[in-house]
C-alpha positions in Angstrom: 98.4 97.2 108.5 94.8 96.4 108.9 94.0 93.6 111.3 90.5 92.4 112.2 89.1 90.1 114.9 85.7 88.6 114.4 83.6 87.2 117.2 81.1 84.7 115.9 77.8 83.6 117.5 77.1 80.3 115.7 73.5 79.0 115.7 73.3 75.4 114.5 70.2 73.6 113.4 70.2 69.8 113.4 67.5 67.9 111.5 67.5 64.3 110.3 65.9 65.3 107.0 68.0 68.3 106.0 71.8 69.1 106.1 73.1 71.0 109.2 72.8 74.7 108.9 74.4 77.5 110.9 74.5 81.2 110.8 76.8 83.8 112.3 76.6 87.2 114.0 79.8 89.2 113.4 81.4 91.7 115.7 84.7 93.4 114.6 87.3 94.5 117.1 89.8 97.0 115.7 91.6 97.8 118.9 93.0 94.3 119.7 95.2 91.7 118.2 96.1 88.2 119.2 99.7 87.5 120.4 100.9 83.9 121.0 102.3 83.0 124.4 105.2 81.4 122.5 105.7 83.3 119.4 107.8 80.6 117.8 105.0 78.1 117.7 103.4 78.1 114.3 99.9 79.3 113.8 97.4 76.6 113.0 94.3 76.6 110.9 95.7 79.3 108.6 93.8 80.1 105.4 94.8 82.4 102.6 91.6 84.2 101.4 90.9 86.9 98.9 89.4 89.4 101.3 87.7 90.0 104.7 84.5 88.4 103.6 86.3 85.2 102.5 87.5 84.9 106.1 84.0 85.3 107.5 82.6 82.7 105.1 85.4 80.3 106.0 84.4 80.5 109.7 80.7 80.1 108.8 81.4 76.9 106.8 83.4 75.4 109.7 81.0 74.2 112.4 83.7 74.4 115.0 84.8 78.0 114.3 83.9 80.6 116.9 86.5 83.3 116.4 88.7 84.4 113.5 91.4 86.9 112.7 92.1 88.5 109.3 95.3 90.3 108.2 94.5 92.6 105.3 98.1 92.9 104.0 98.8 89.1 103.8 95.1 88.0 103.3 95.8 85.5 106.2 92.8 84.1 108.0 93.1 82.3 111.3 90.3 80.2 112.7 89.7 79.5 116.4 87.3 77.0 118.0 86.6 79.1 121.2 85.1 82.4 122.1 87.2 84.9 124.0 87.4 84.0 127.7 89.7 85.9 130.1 91.7 87.3 127.3 92.9 83.9 126.0 91.8 81.2 123.5 93.3 78.3 121.6 93.3 77.6 117.8 91.4 74.6 116.6 93.2 71.3 117.1 96.0 72.9 119.0 97.3 73.4 122.6 98.9 76.8 121.6 97.7 79.6 123.9 96.8 82.9 122.3 96.6 86.0 124.4 94.4 89.0 123.5 96.2 92.3 124.0 95.5 96.0 123.2 96.8 97.2 119.9 98.8 100.5 120.0 98.6 103.1 117.2 101.1 102.6 114.4 104.0 105.1 114.3 103.7 105.4 110.5 106.7 103.2 109.8 106.0 99.9 111.6 103.6 98.7 114.2 106.0 98.2 117.0 103.4 96.5 119.2 103.0 93.5 116.8 105.9 91.0 116.6 105.2 89.1 113.5 106.7 86.1 111.8 108.3 87.7 108.7 109.1 84.5 106.9 106.6 82.0 105.6 106.7 78.5 103.9 105.8 80.1 100.6 108.7 82.7 100.5 111.4 82.5 97.9 114.4 80.9 99.7 117.9 79.8 98.4 120.4 77.7 100.2 124.0 79.0 100.1 127.4 77.9 101.2 131.1 78.9 101.0 130.5 82.5 102.0 130.7 85.0 104.8 129.1 88.4 105.6 129.8 90.9 102.8 131.0 88.2 100.3 129.5 86.6 97.3 127.6 83.3 97.8 127.4 79.9 96.1 124.2 78.0 95.7 123.7 74.7 97.5 123.2 71.6 95.3 120.2 69.6 96.2 119.8 65.9 96.9 123.5 65.0 97.4 125.9 64.1 100.2 129.0 66.0 99.0 130.5 69.4 99.8 128.2 72.3 98.9 125.0 70.2 99.1 122.0 69.2 101.1 120.7 65.6 101.4 117.4 64.6 99.8 114.3 65.9 101.5 116.5 68.1 103.8 116.8 71.2 101.6 116.6 74.7 102.9 112.8 75.0 102.4 112.5 72.7 105.5 114.0 75.6 107.6 110.8 77.7 107.1 108.1 75.1 106.8 106.8 75.4 110.4 107.2 71.7 110.9 109.3 70.3 113.8 109.4 66.9 112.1 111.5 68.1 109.2 115.0 69.6 109.2 117.5 71.4 107.0 121.0 69.9 106.7 123.9 71.6 104.9 127.4 70.0 104.5 129.3 73.1 103.6 132.9 71.9 103.0 132.1 68.5 104.6 130.3 65.5 103.4 128.3 62.6 104.9 131.6 60.7 105.6 133.7 63.8 106.4 133.6 64.8 110.1 135.3 68.0 111.1 134.9 71.0 113.3 134.2 73.2 110.3 131.8 71.1 108.2 128.7 73.1 107.7 130.3 76.4 108.6 129.6 79.4 106.3 126.3 78.0 105.1 122.8 79.3 105.3 120.2 80.9 103.0 118.8 84.1 101.7 115.1 84.7 101.7 112.7 87.2 100.1 109.6 87.7 102.3 106.4 89.1 100.8 106.5 92.3 102.9 109.0 95.0 103.8 109.9 94.5 107.4 112.2 95.4 110.3 114.0 92.3 111.7 114.2 92.1 115.5 114.2 88.4 116.5 115.4 85.0 115.3 113.6 81.8 116.1 115.5 78.5 115.9 114.1 75.1 116.3 116.5 72.3 117.1 116.1 69.1 115.1 114.7 66.0 116.6 117.7 63.7 116.5 119.2 63.2 120.0 122.5 61.8 118.7 123.4 64.8 116.4 123.5 67.8 118.8 127.0 68.6 117.5 125.3 69.9 114.3 123.5 72.7 116.2 124.5 76.3 115.3 126.5 77.3 118.3 127.7 80.2 120.5 131.3 81.5 120.4 133.5 81.8 123.5 135.6 84.8 122.4 135.0 88.5 121.9 136.8 91.4 120.2 136.6 95.1 120.9 136.3 97.7 118.2 135.6 101.4 118.8 134.4 100.6 122.3 131.8 98.1 121.0 132.1 94.4 121.9 131.3 91.8 119.3 131.3 88.0 119.7 133.6 86.1 117.4 130.5 85.4 115.4 128.6 82.1 115.2 125.7 83.6 113.2 125.5 86.6 110.9 122.3 88.1 109.5 122.3 90.7 106.6 119.6 92.7 105.0 119.1 93.9 101.5 116.5 95.9 99.5 117.3 93.8 96.4 114.7 91.2 95.4 116.4 89.9 92.3 117.8 86.4 92.9 120.8 87.0 90.7 121.7 90.3 92.5 121.3 88.6 95.9 124.3 86.3 95.2 126.6 89.3 95.3 128.0 90.3 98.7 127.7 94.0 97.7 123.9 93.7 97.9 124.0 93.0 101.6 124.3 95.1 104.8 125.3 93.4 108.1 122.6 93.9 110.7 123.6 91.2 113.3 126.6 89.2 114.3 126.7 87.1 117.4 125.3 84.1 119.3 122.9 81.7 117.8 121.1 81.4 121.2 121.4 77.6 121.2 124.1 77.4 123.8 123.6 75.2 126.8 122.6 72.1 124.7 118.8 72.8 124.5 116.3 69.9 124.2 115.5 68.4 120.8 112.6 69.7 118.8 112.5 72.9 120.8 111.9 76.5 119.7 114.3 79.2 120.9 113.4 82.9 120.3 116.3 85.3 120.6 116.3 89.1 120.4 118.9 90.3 117.8 121.0 93.0 119.4 121.7 95.7 116.7 125.3 96.4 115.8 126.8 99.1 118.0 125.7 102.6 116.9 123.1 101.4 114.4 119.3 101.6 114.3 117.0 98.9 112.8 115.8 99.8 109.3 113.4 98.0 106.9 114.6 95.5 104.4 113.0 93.4 101.7 115.4 90.4 101.8 117.6 88.7 104.5 120.7 86.5 104.5 121.5 84.2 107.4 124.8 82.4 107.8 125.9 79.8 110.4 129.6 80.5 111.2 130.1 78.0 114.0 128.4 74.7 115.0 128.5 72.9 118.4 131.2 70.3 117.7 132.7 67.5 115.5 130.1 66.5 112.9 129.7 66.3 109.1 127.2 69.2 108.7 125.1 71.9 110.3 121.4 71.2 110.9 118.3 72.8 112.3 114.6 72.2 112.1 113.5 75.9 111.8 115.2 79.3 111.3 112.3 81.7 111.4 112.6 85.5 111.2 110.4 87.7 113.4 110.0 91.5 113.5 107.6 94.2 112.4 105.9 94.5 109.1 106.2 98.0 107.7 102.9 99.7 107.0 
């Protein structure tokens, strides 16, 4: 994966009779990359450009831009309003702290030094319900308040939109007037990111409603033991697949279980809060690359009509 950092020296000319002009001096740093202090926080000032020169031009055109990064694989360009100082800077119009660290050589499979958000708001995503790991899934209906549906403007796309002010709600076998301990269980989504990847972390974001904490995906209190390996009585499952056909991904036979365990949202976390958790691999297995992922919520916090969360973002390593 090619990653570039540009340091820009901007020279601005101000004249009452002519438009403001500025030029830039470029310096490319190959041996570094930016890592956010809180990886769950969404990048800001993201542009999708055609090539490395498009990223340079975007920074030149923005009079506040001083530094930019460019990912060649995704054509993603990030703009920053500060020069590098003490190894840290902030994106434009944001308080997010970005840390500059050394980049280690790739091992030929995946760059283990770069933890990347695998999912993005433009990925193909499908809400599902009435399923469990290894089983076929049913598609969620949109814009309804009945079993097997999501309310208007709270569909599954809101779970990957990098916006804490939106949320995804899924009723499962419940409805907006049906409160139960199981409403919203066995719901989730499958998603097809743009790049082959190895999944290592899950980032939840709780929704902003203070009176609906019972809808949070929740930790389990019990464990079982199989072949000397302990597993939680699962509250979340994640599966991987190398299928990218939407019709094939509805079949349970397309998926391989890669995680079962806690959601990481135990302890009643604050509202509108990101929580990054490392996904402990199944006993005796090693992480492998997948093209698609399926996440299911098996248990929520308490008595409510549905499951809800603001974000459910997948993090890991892009395969070179």
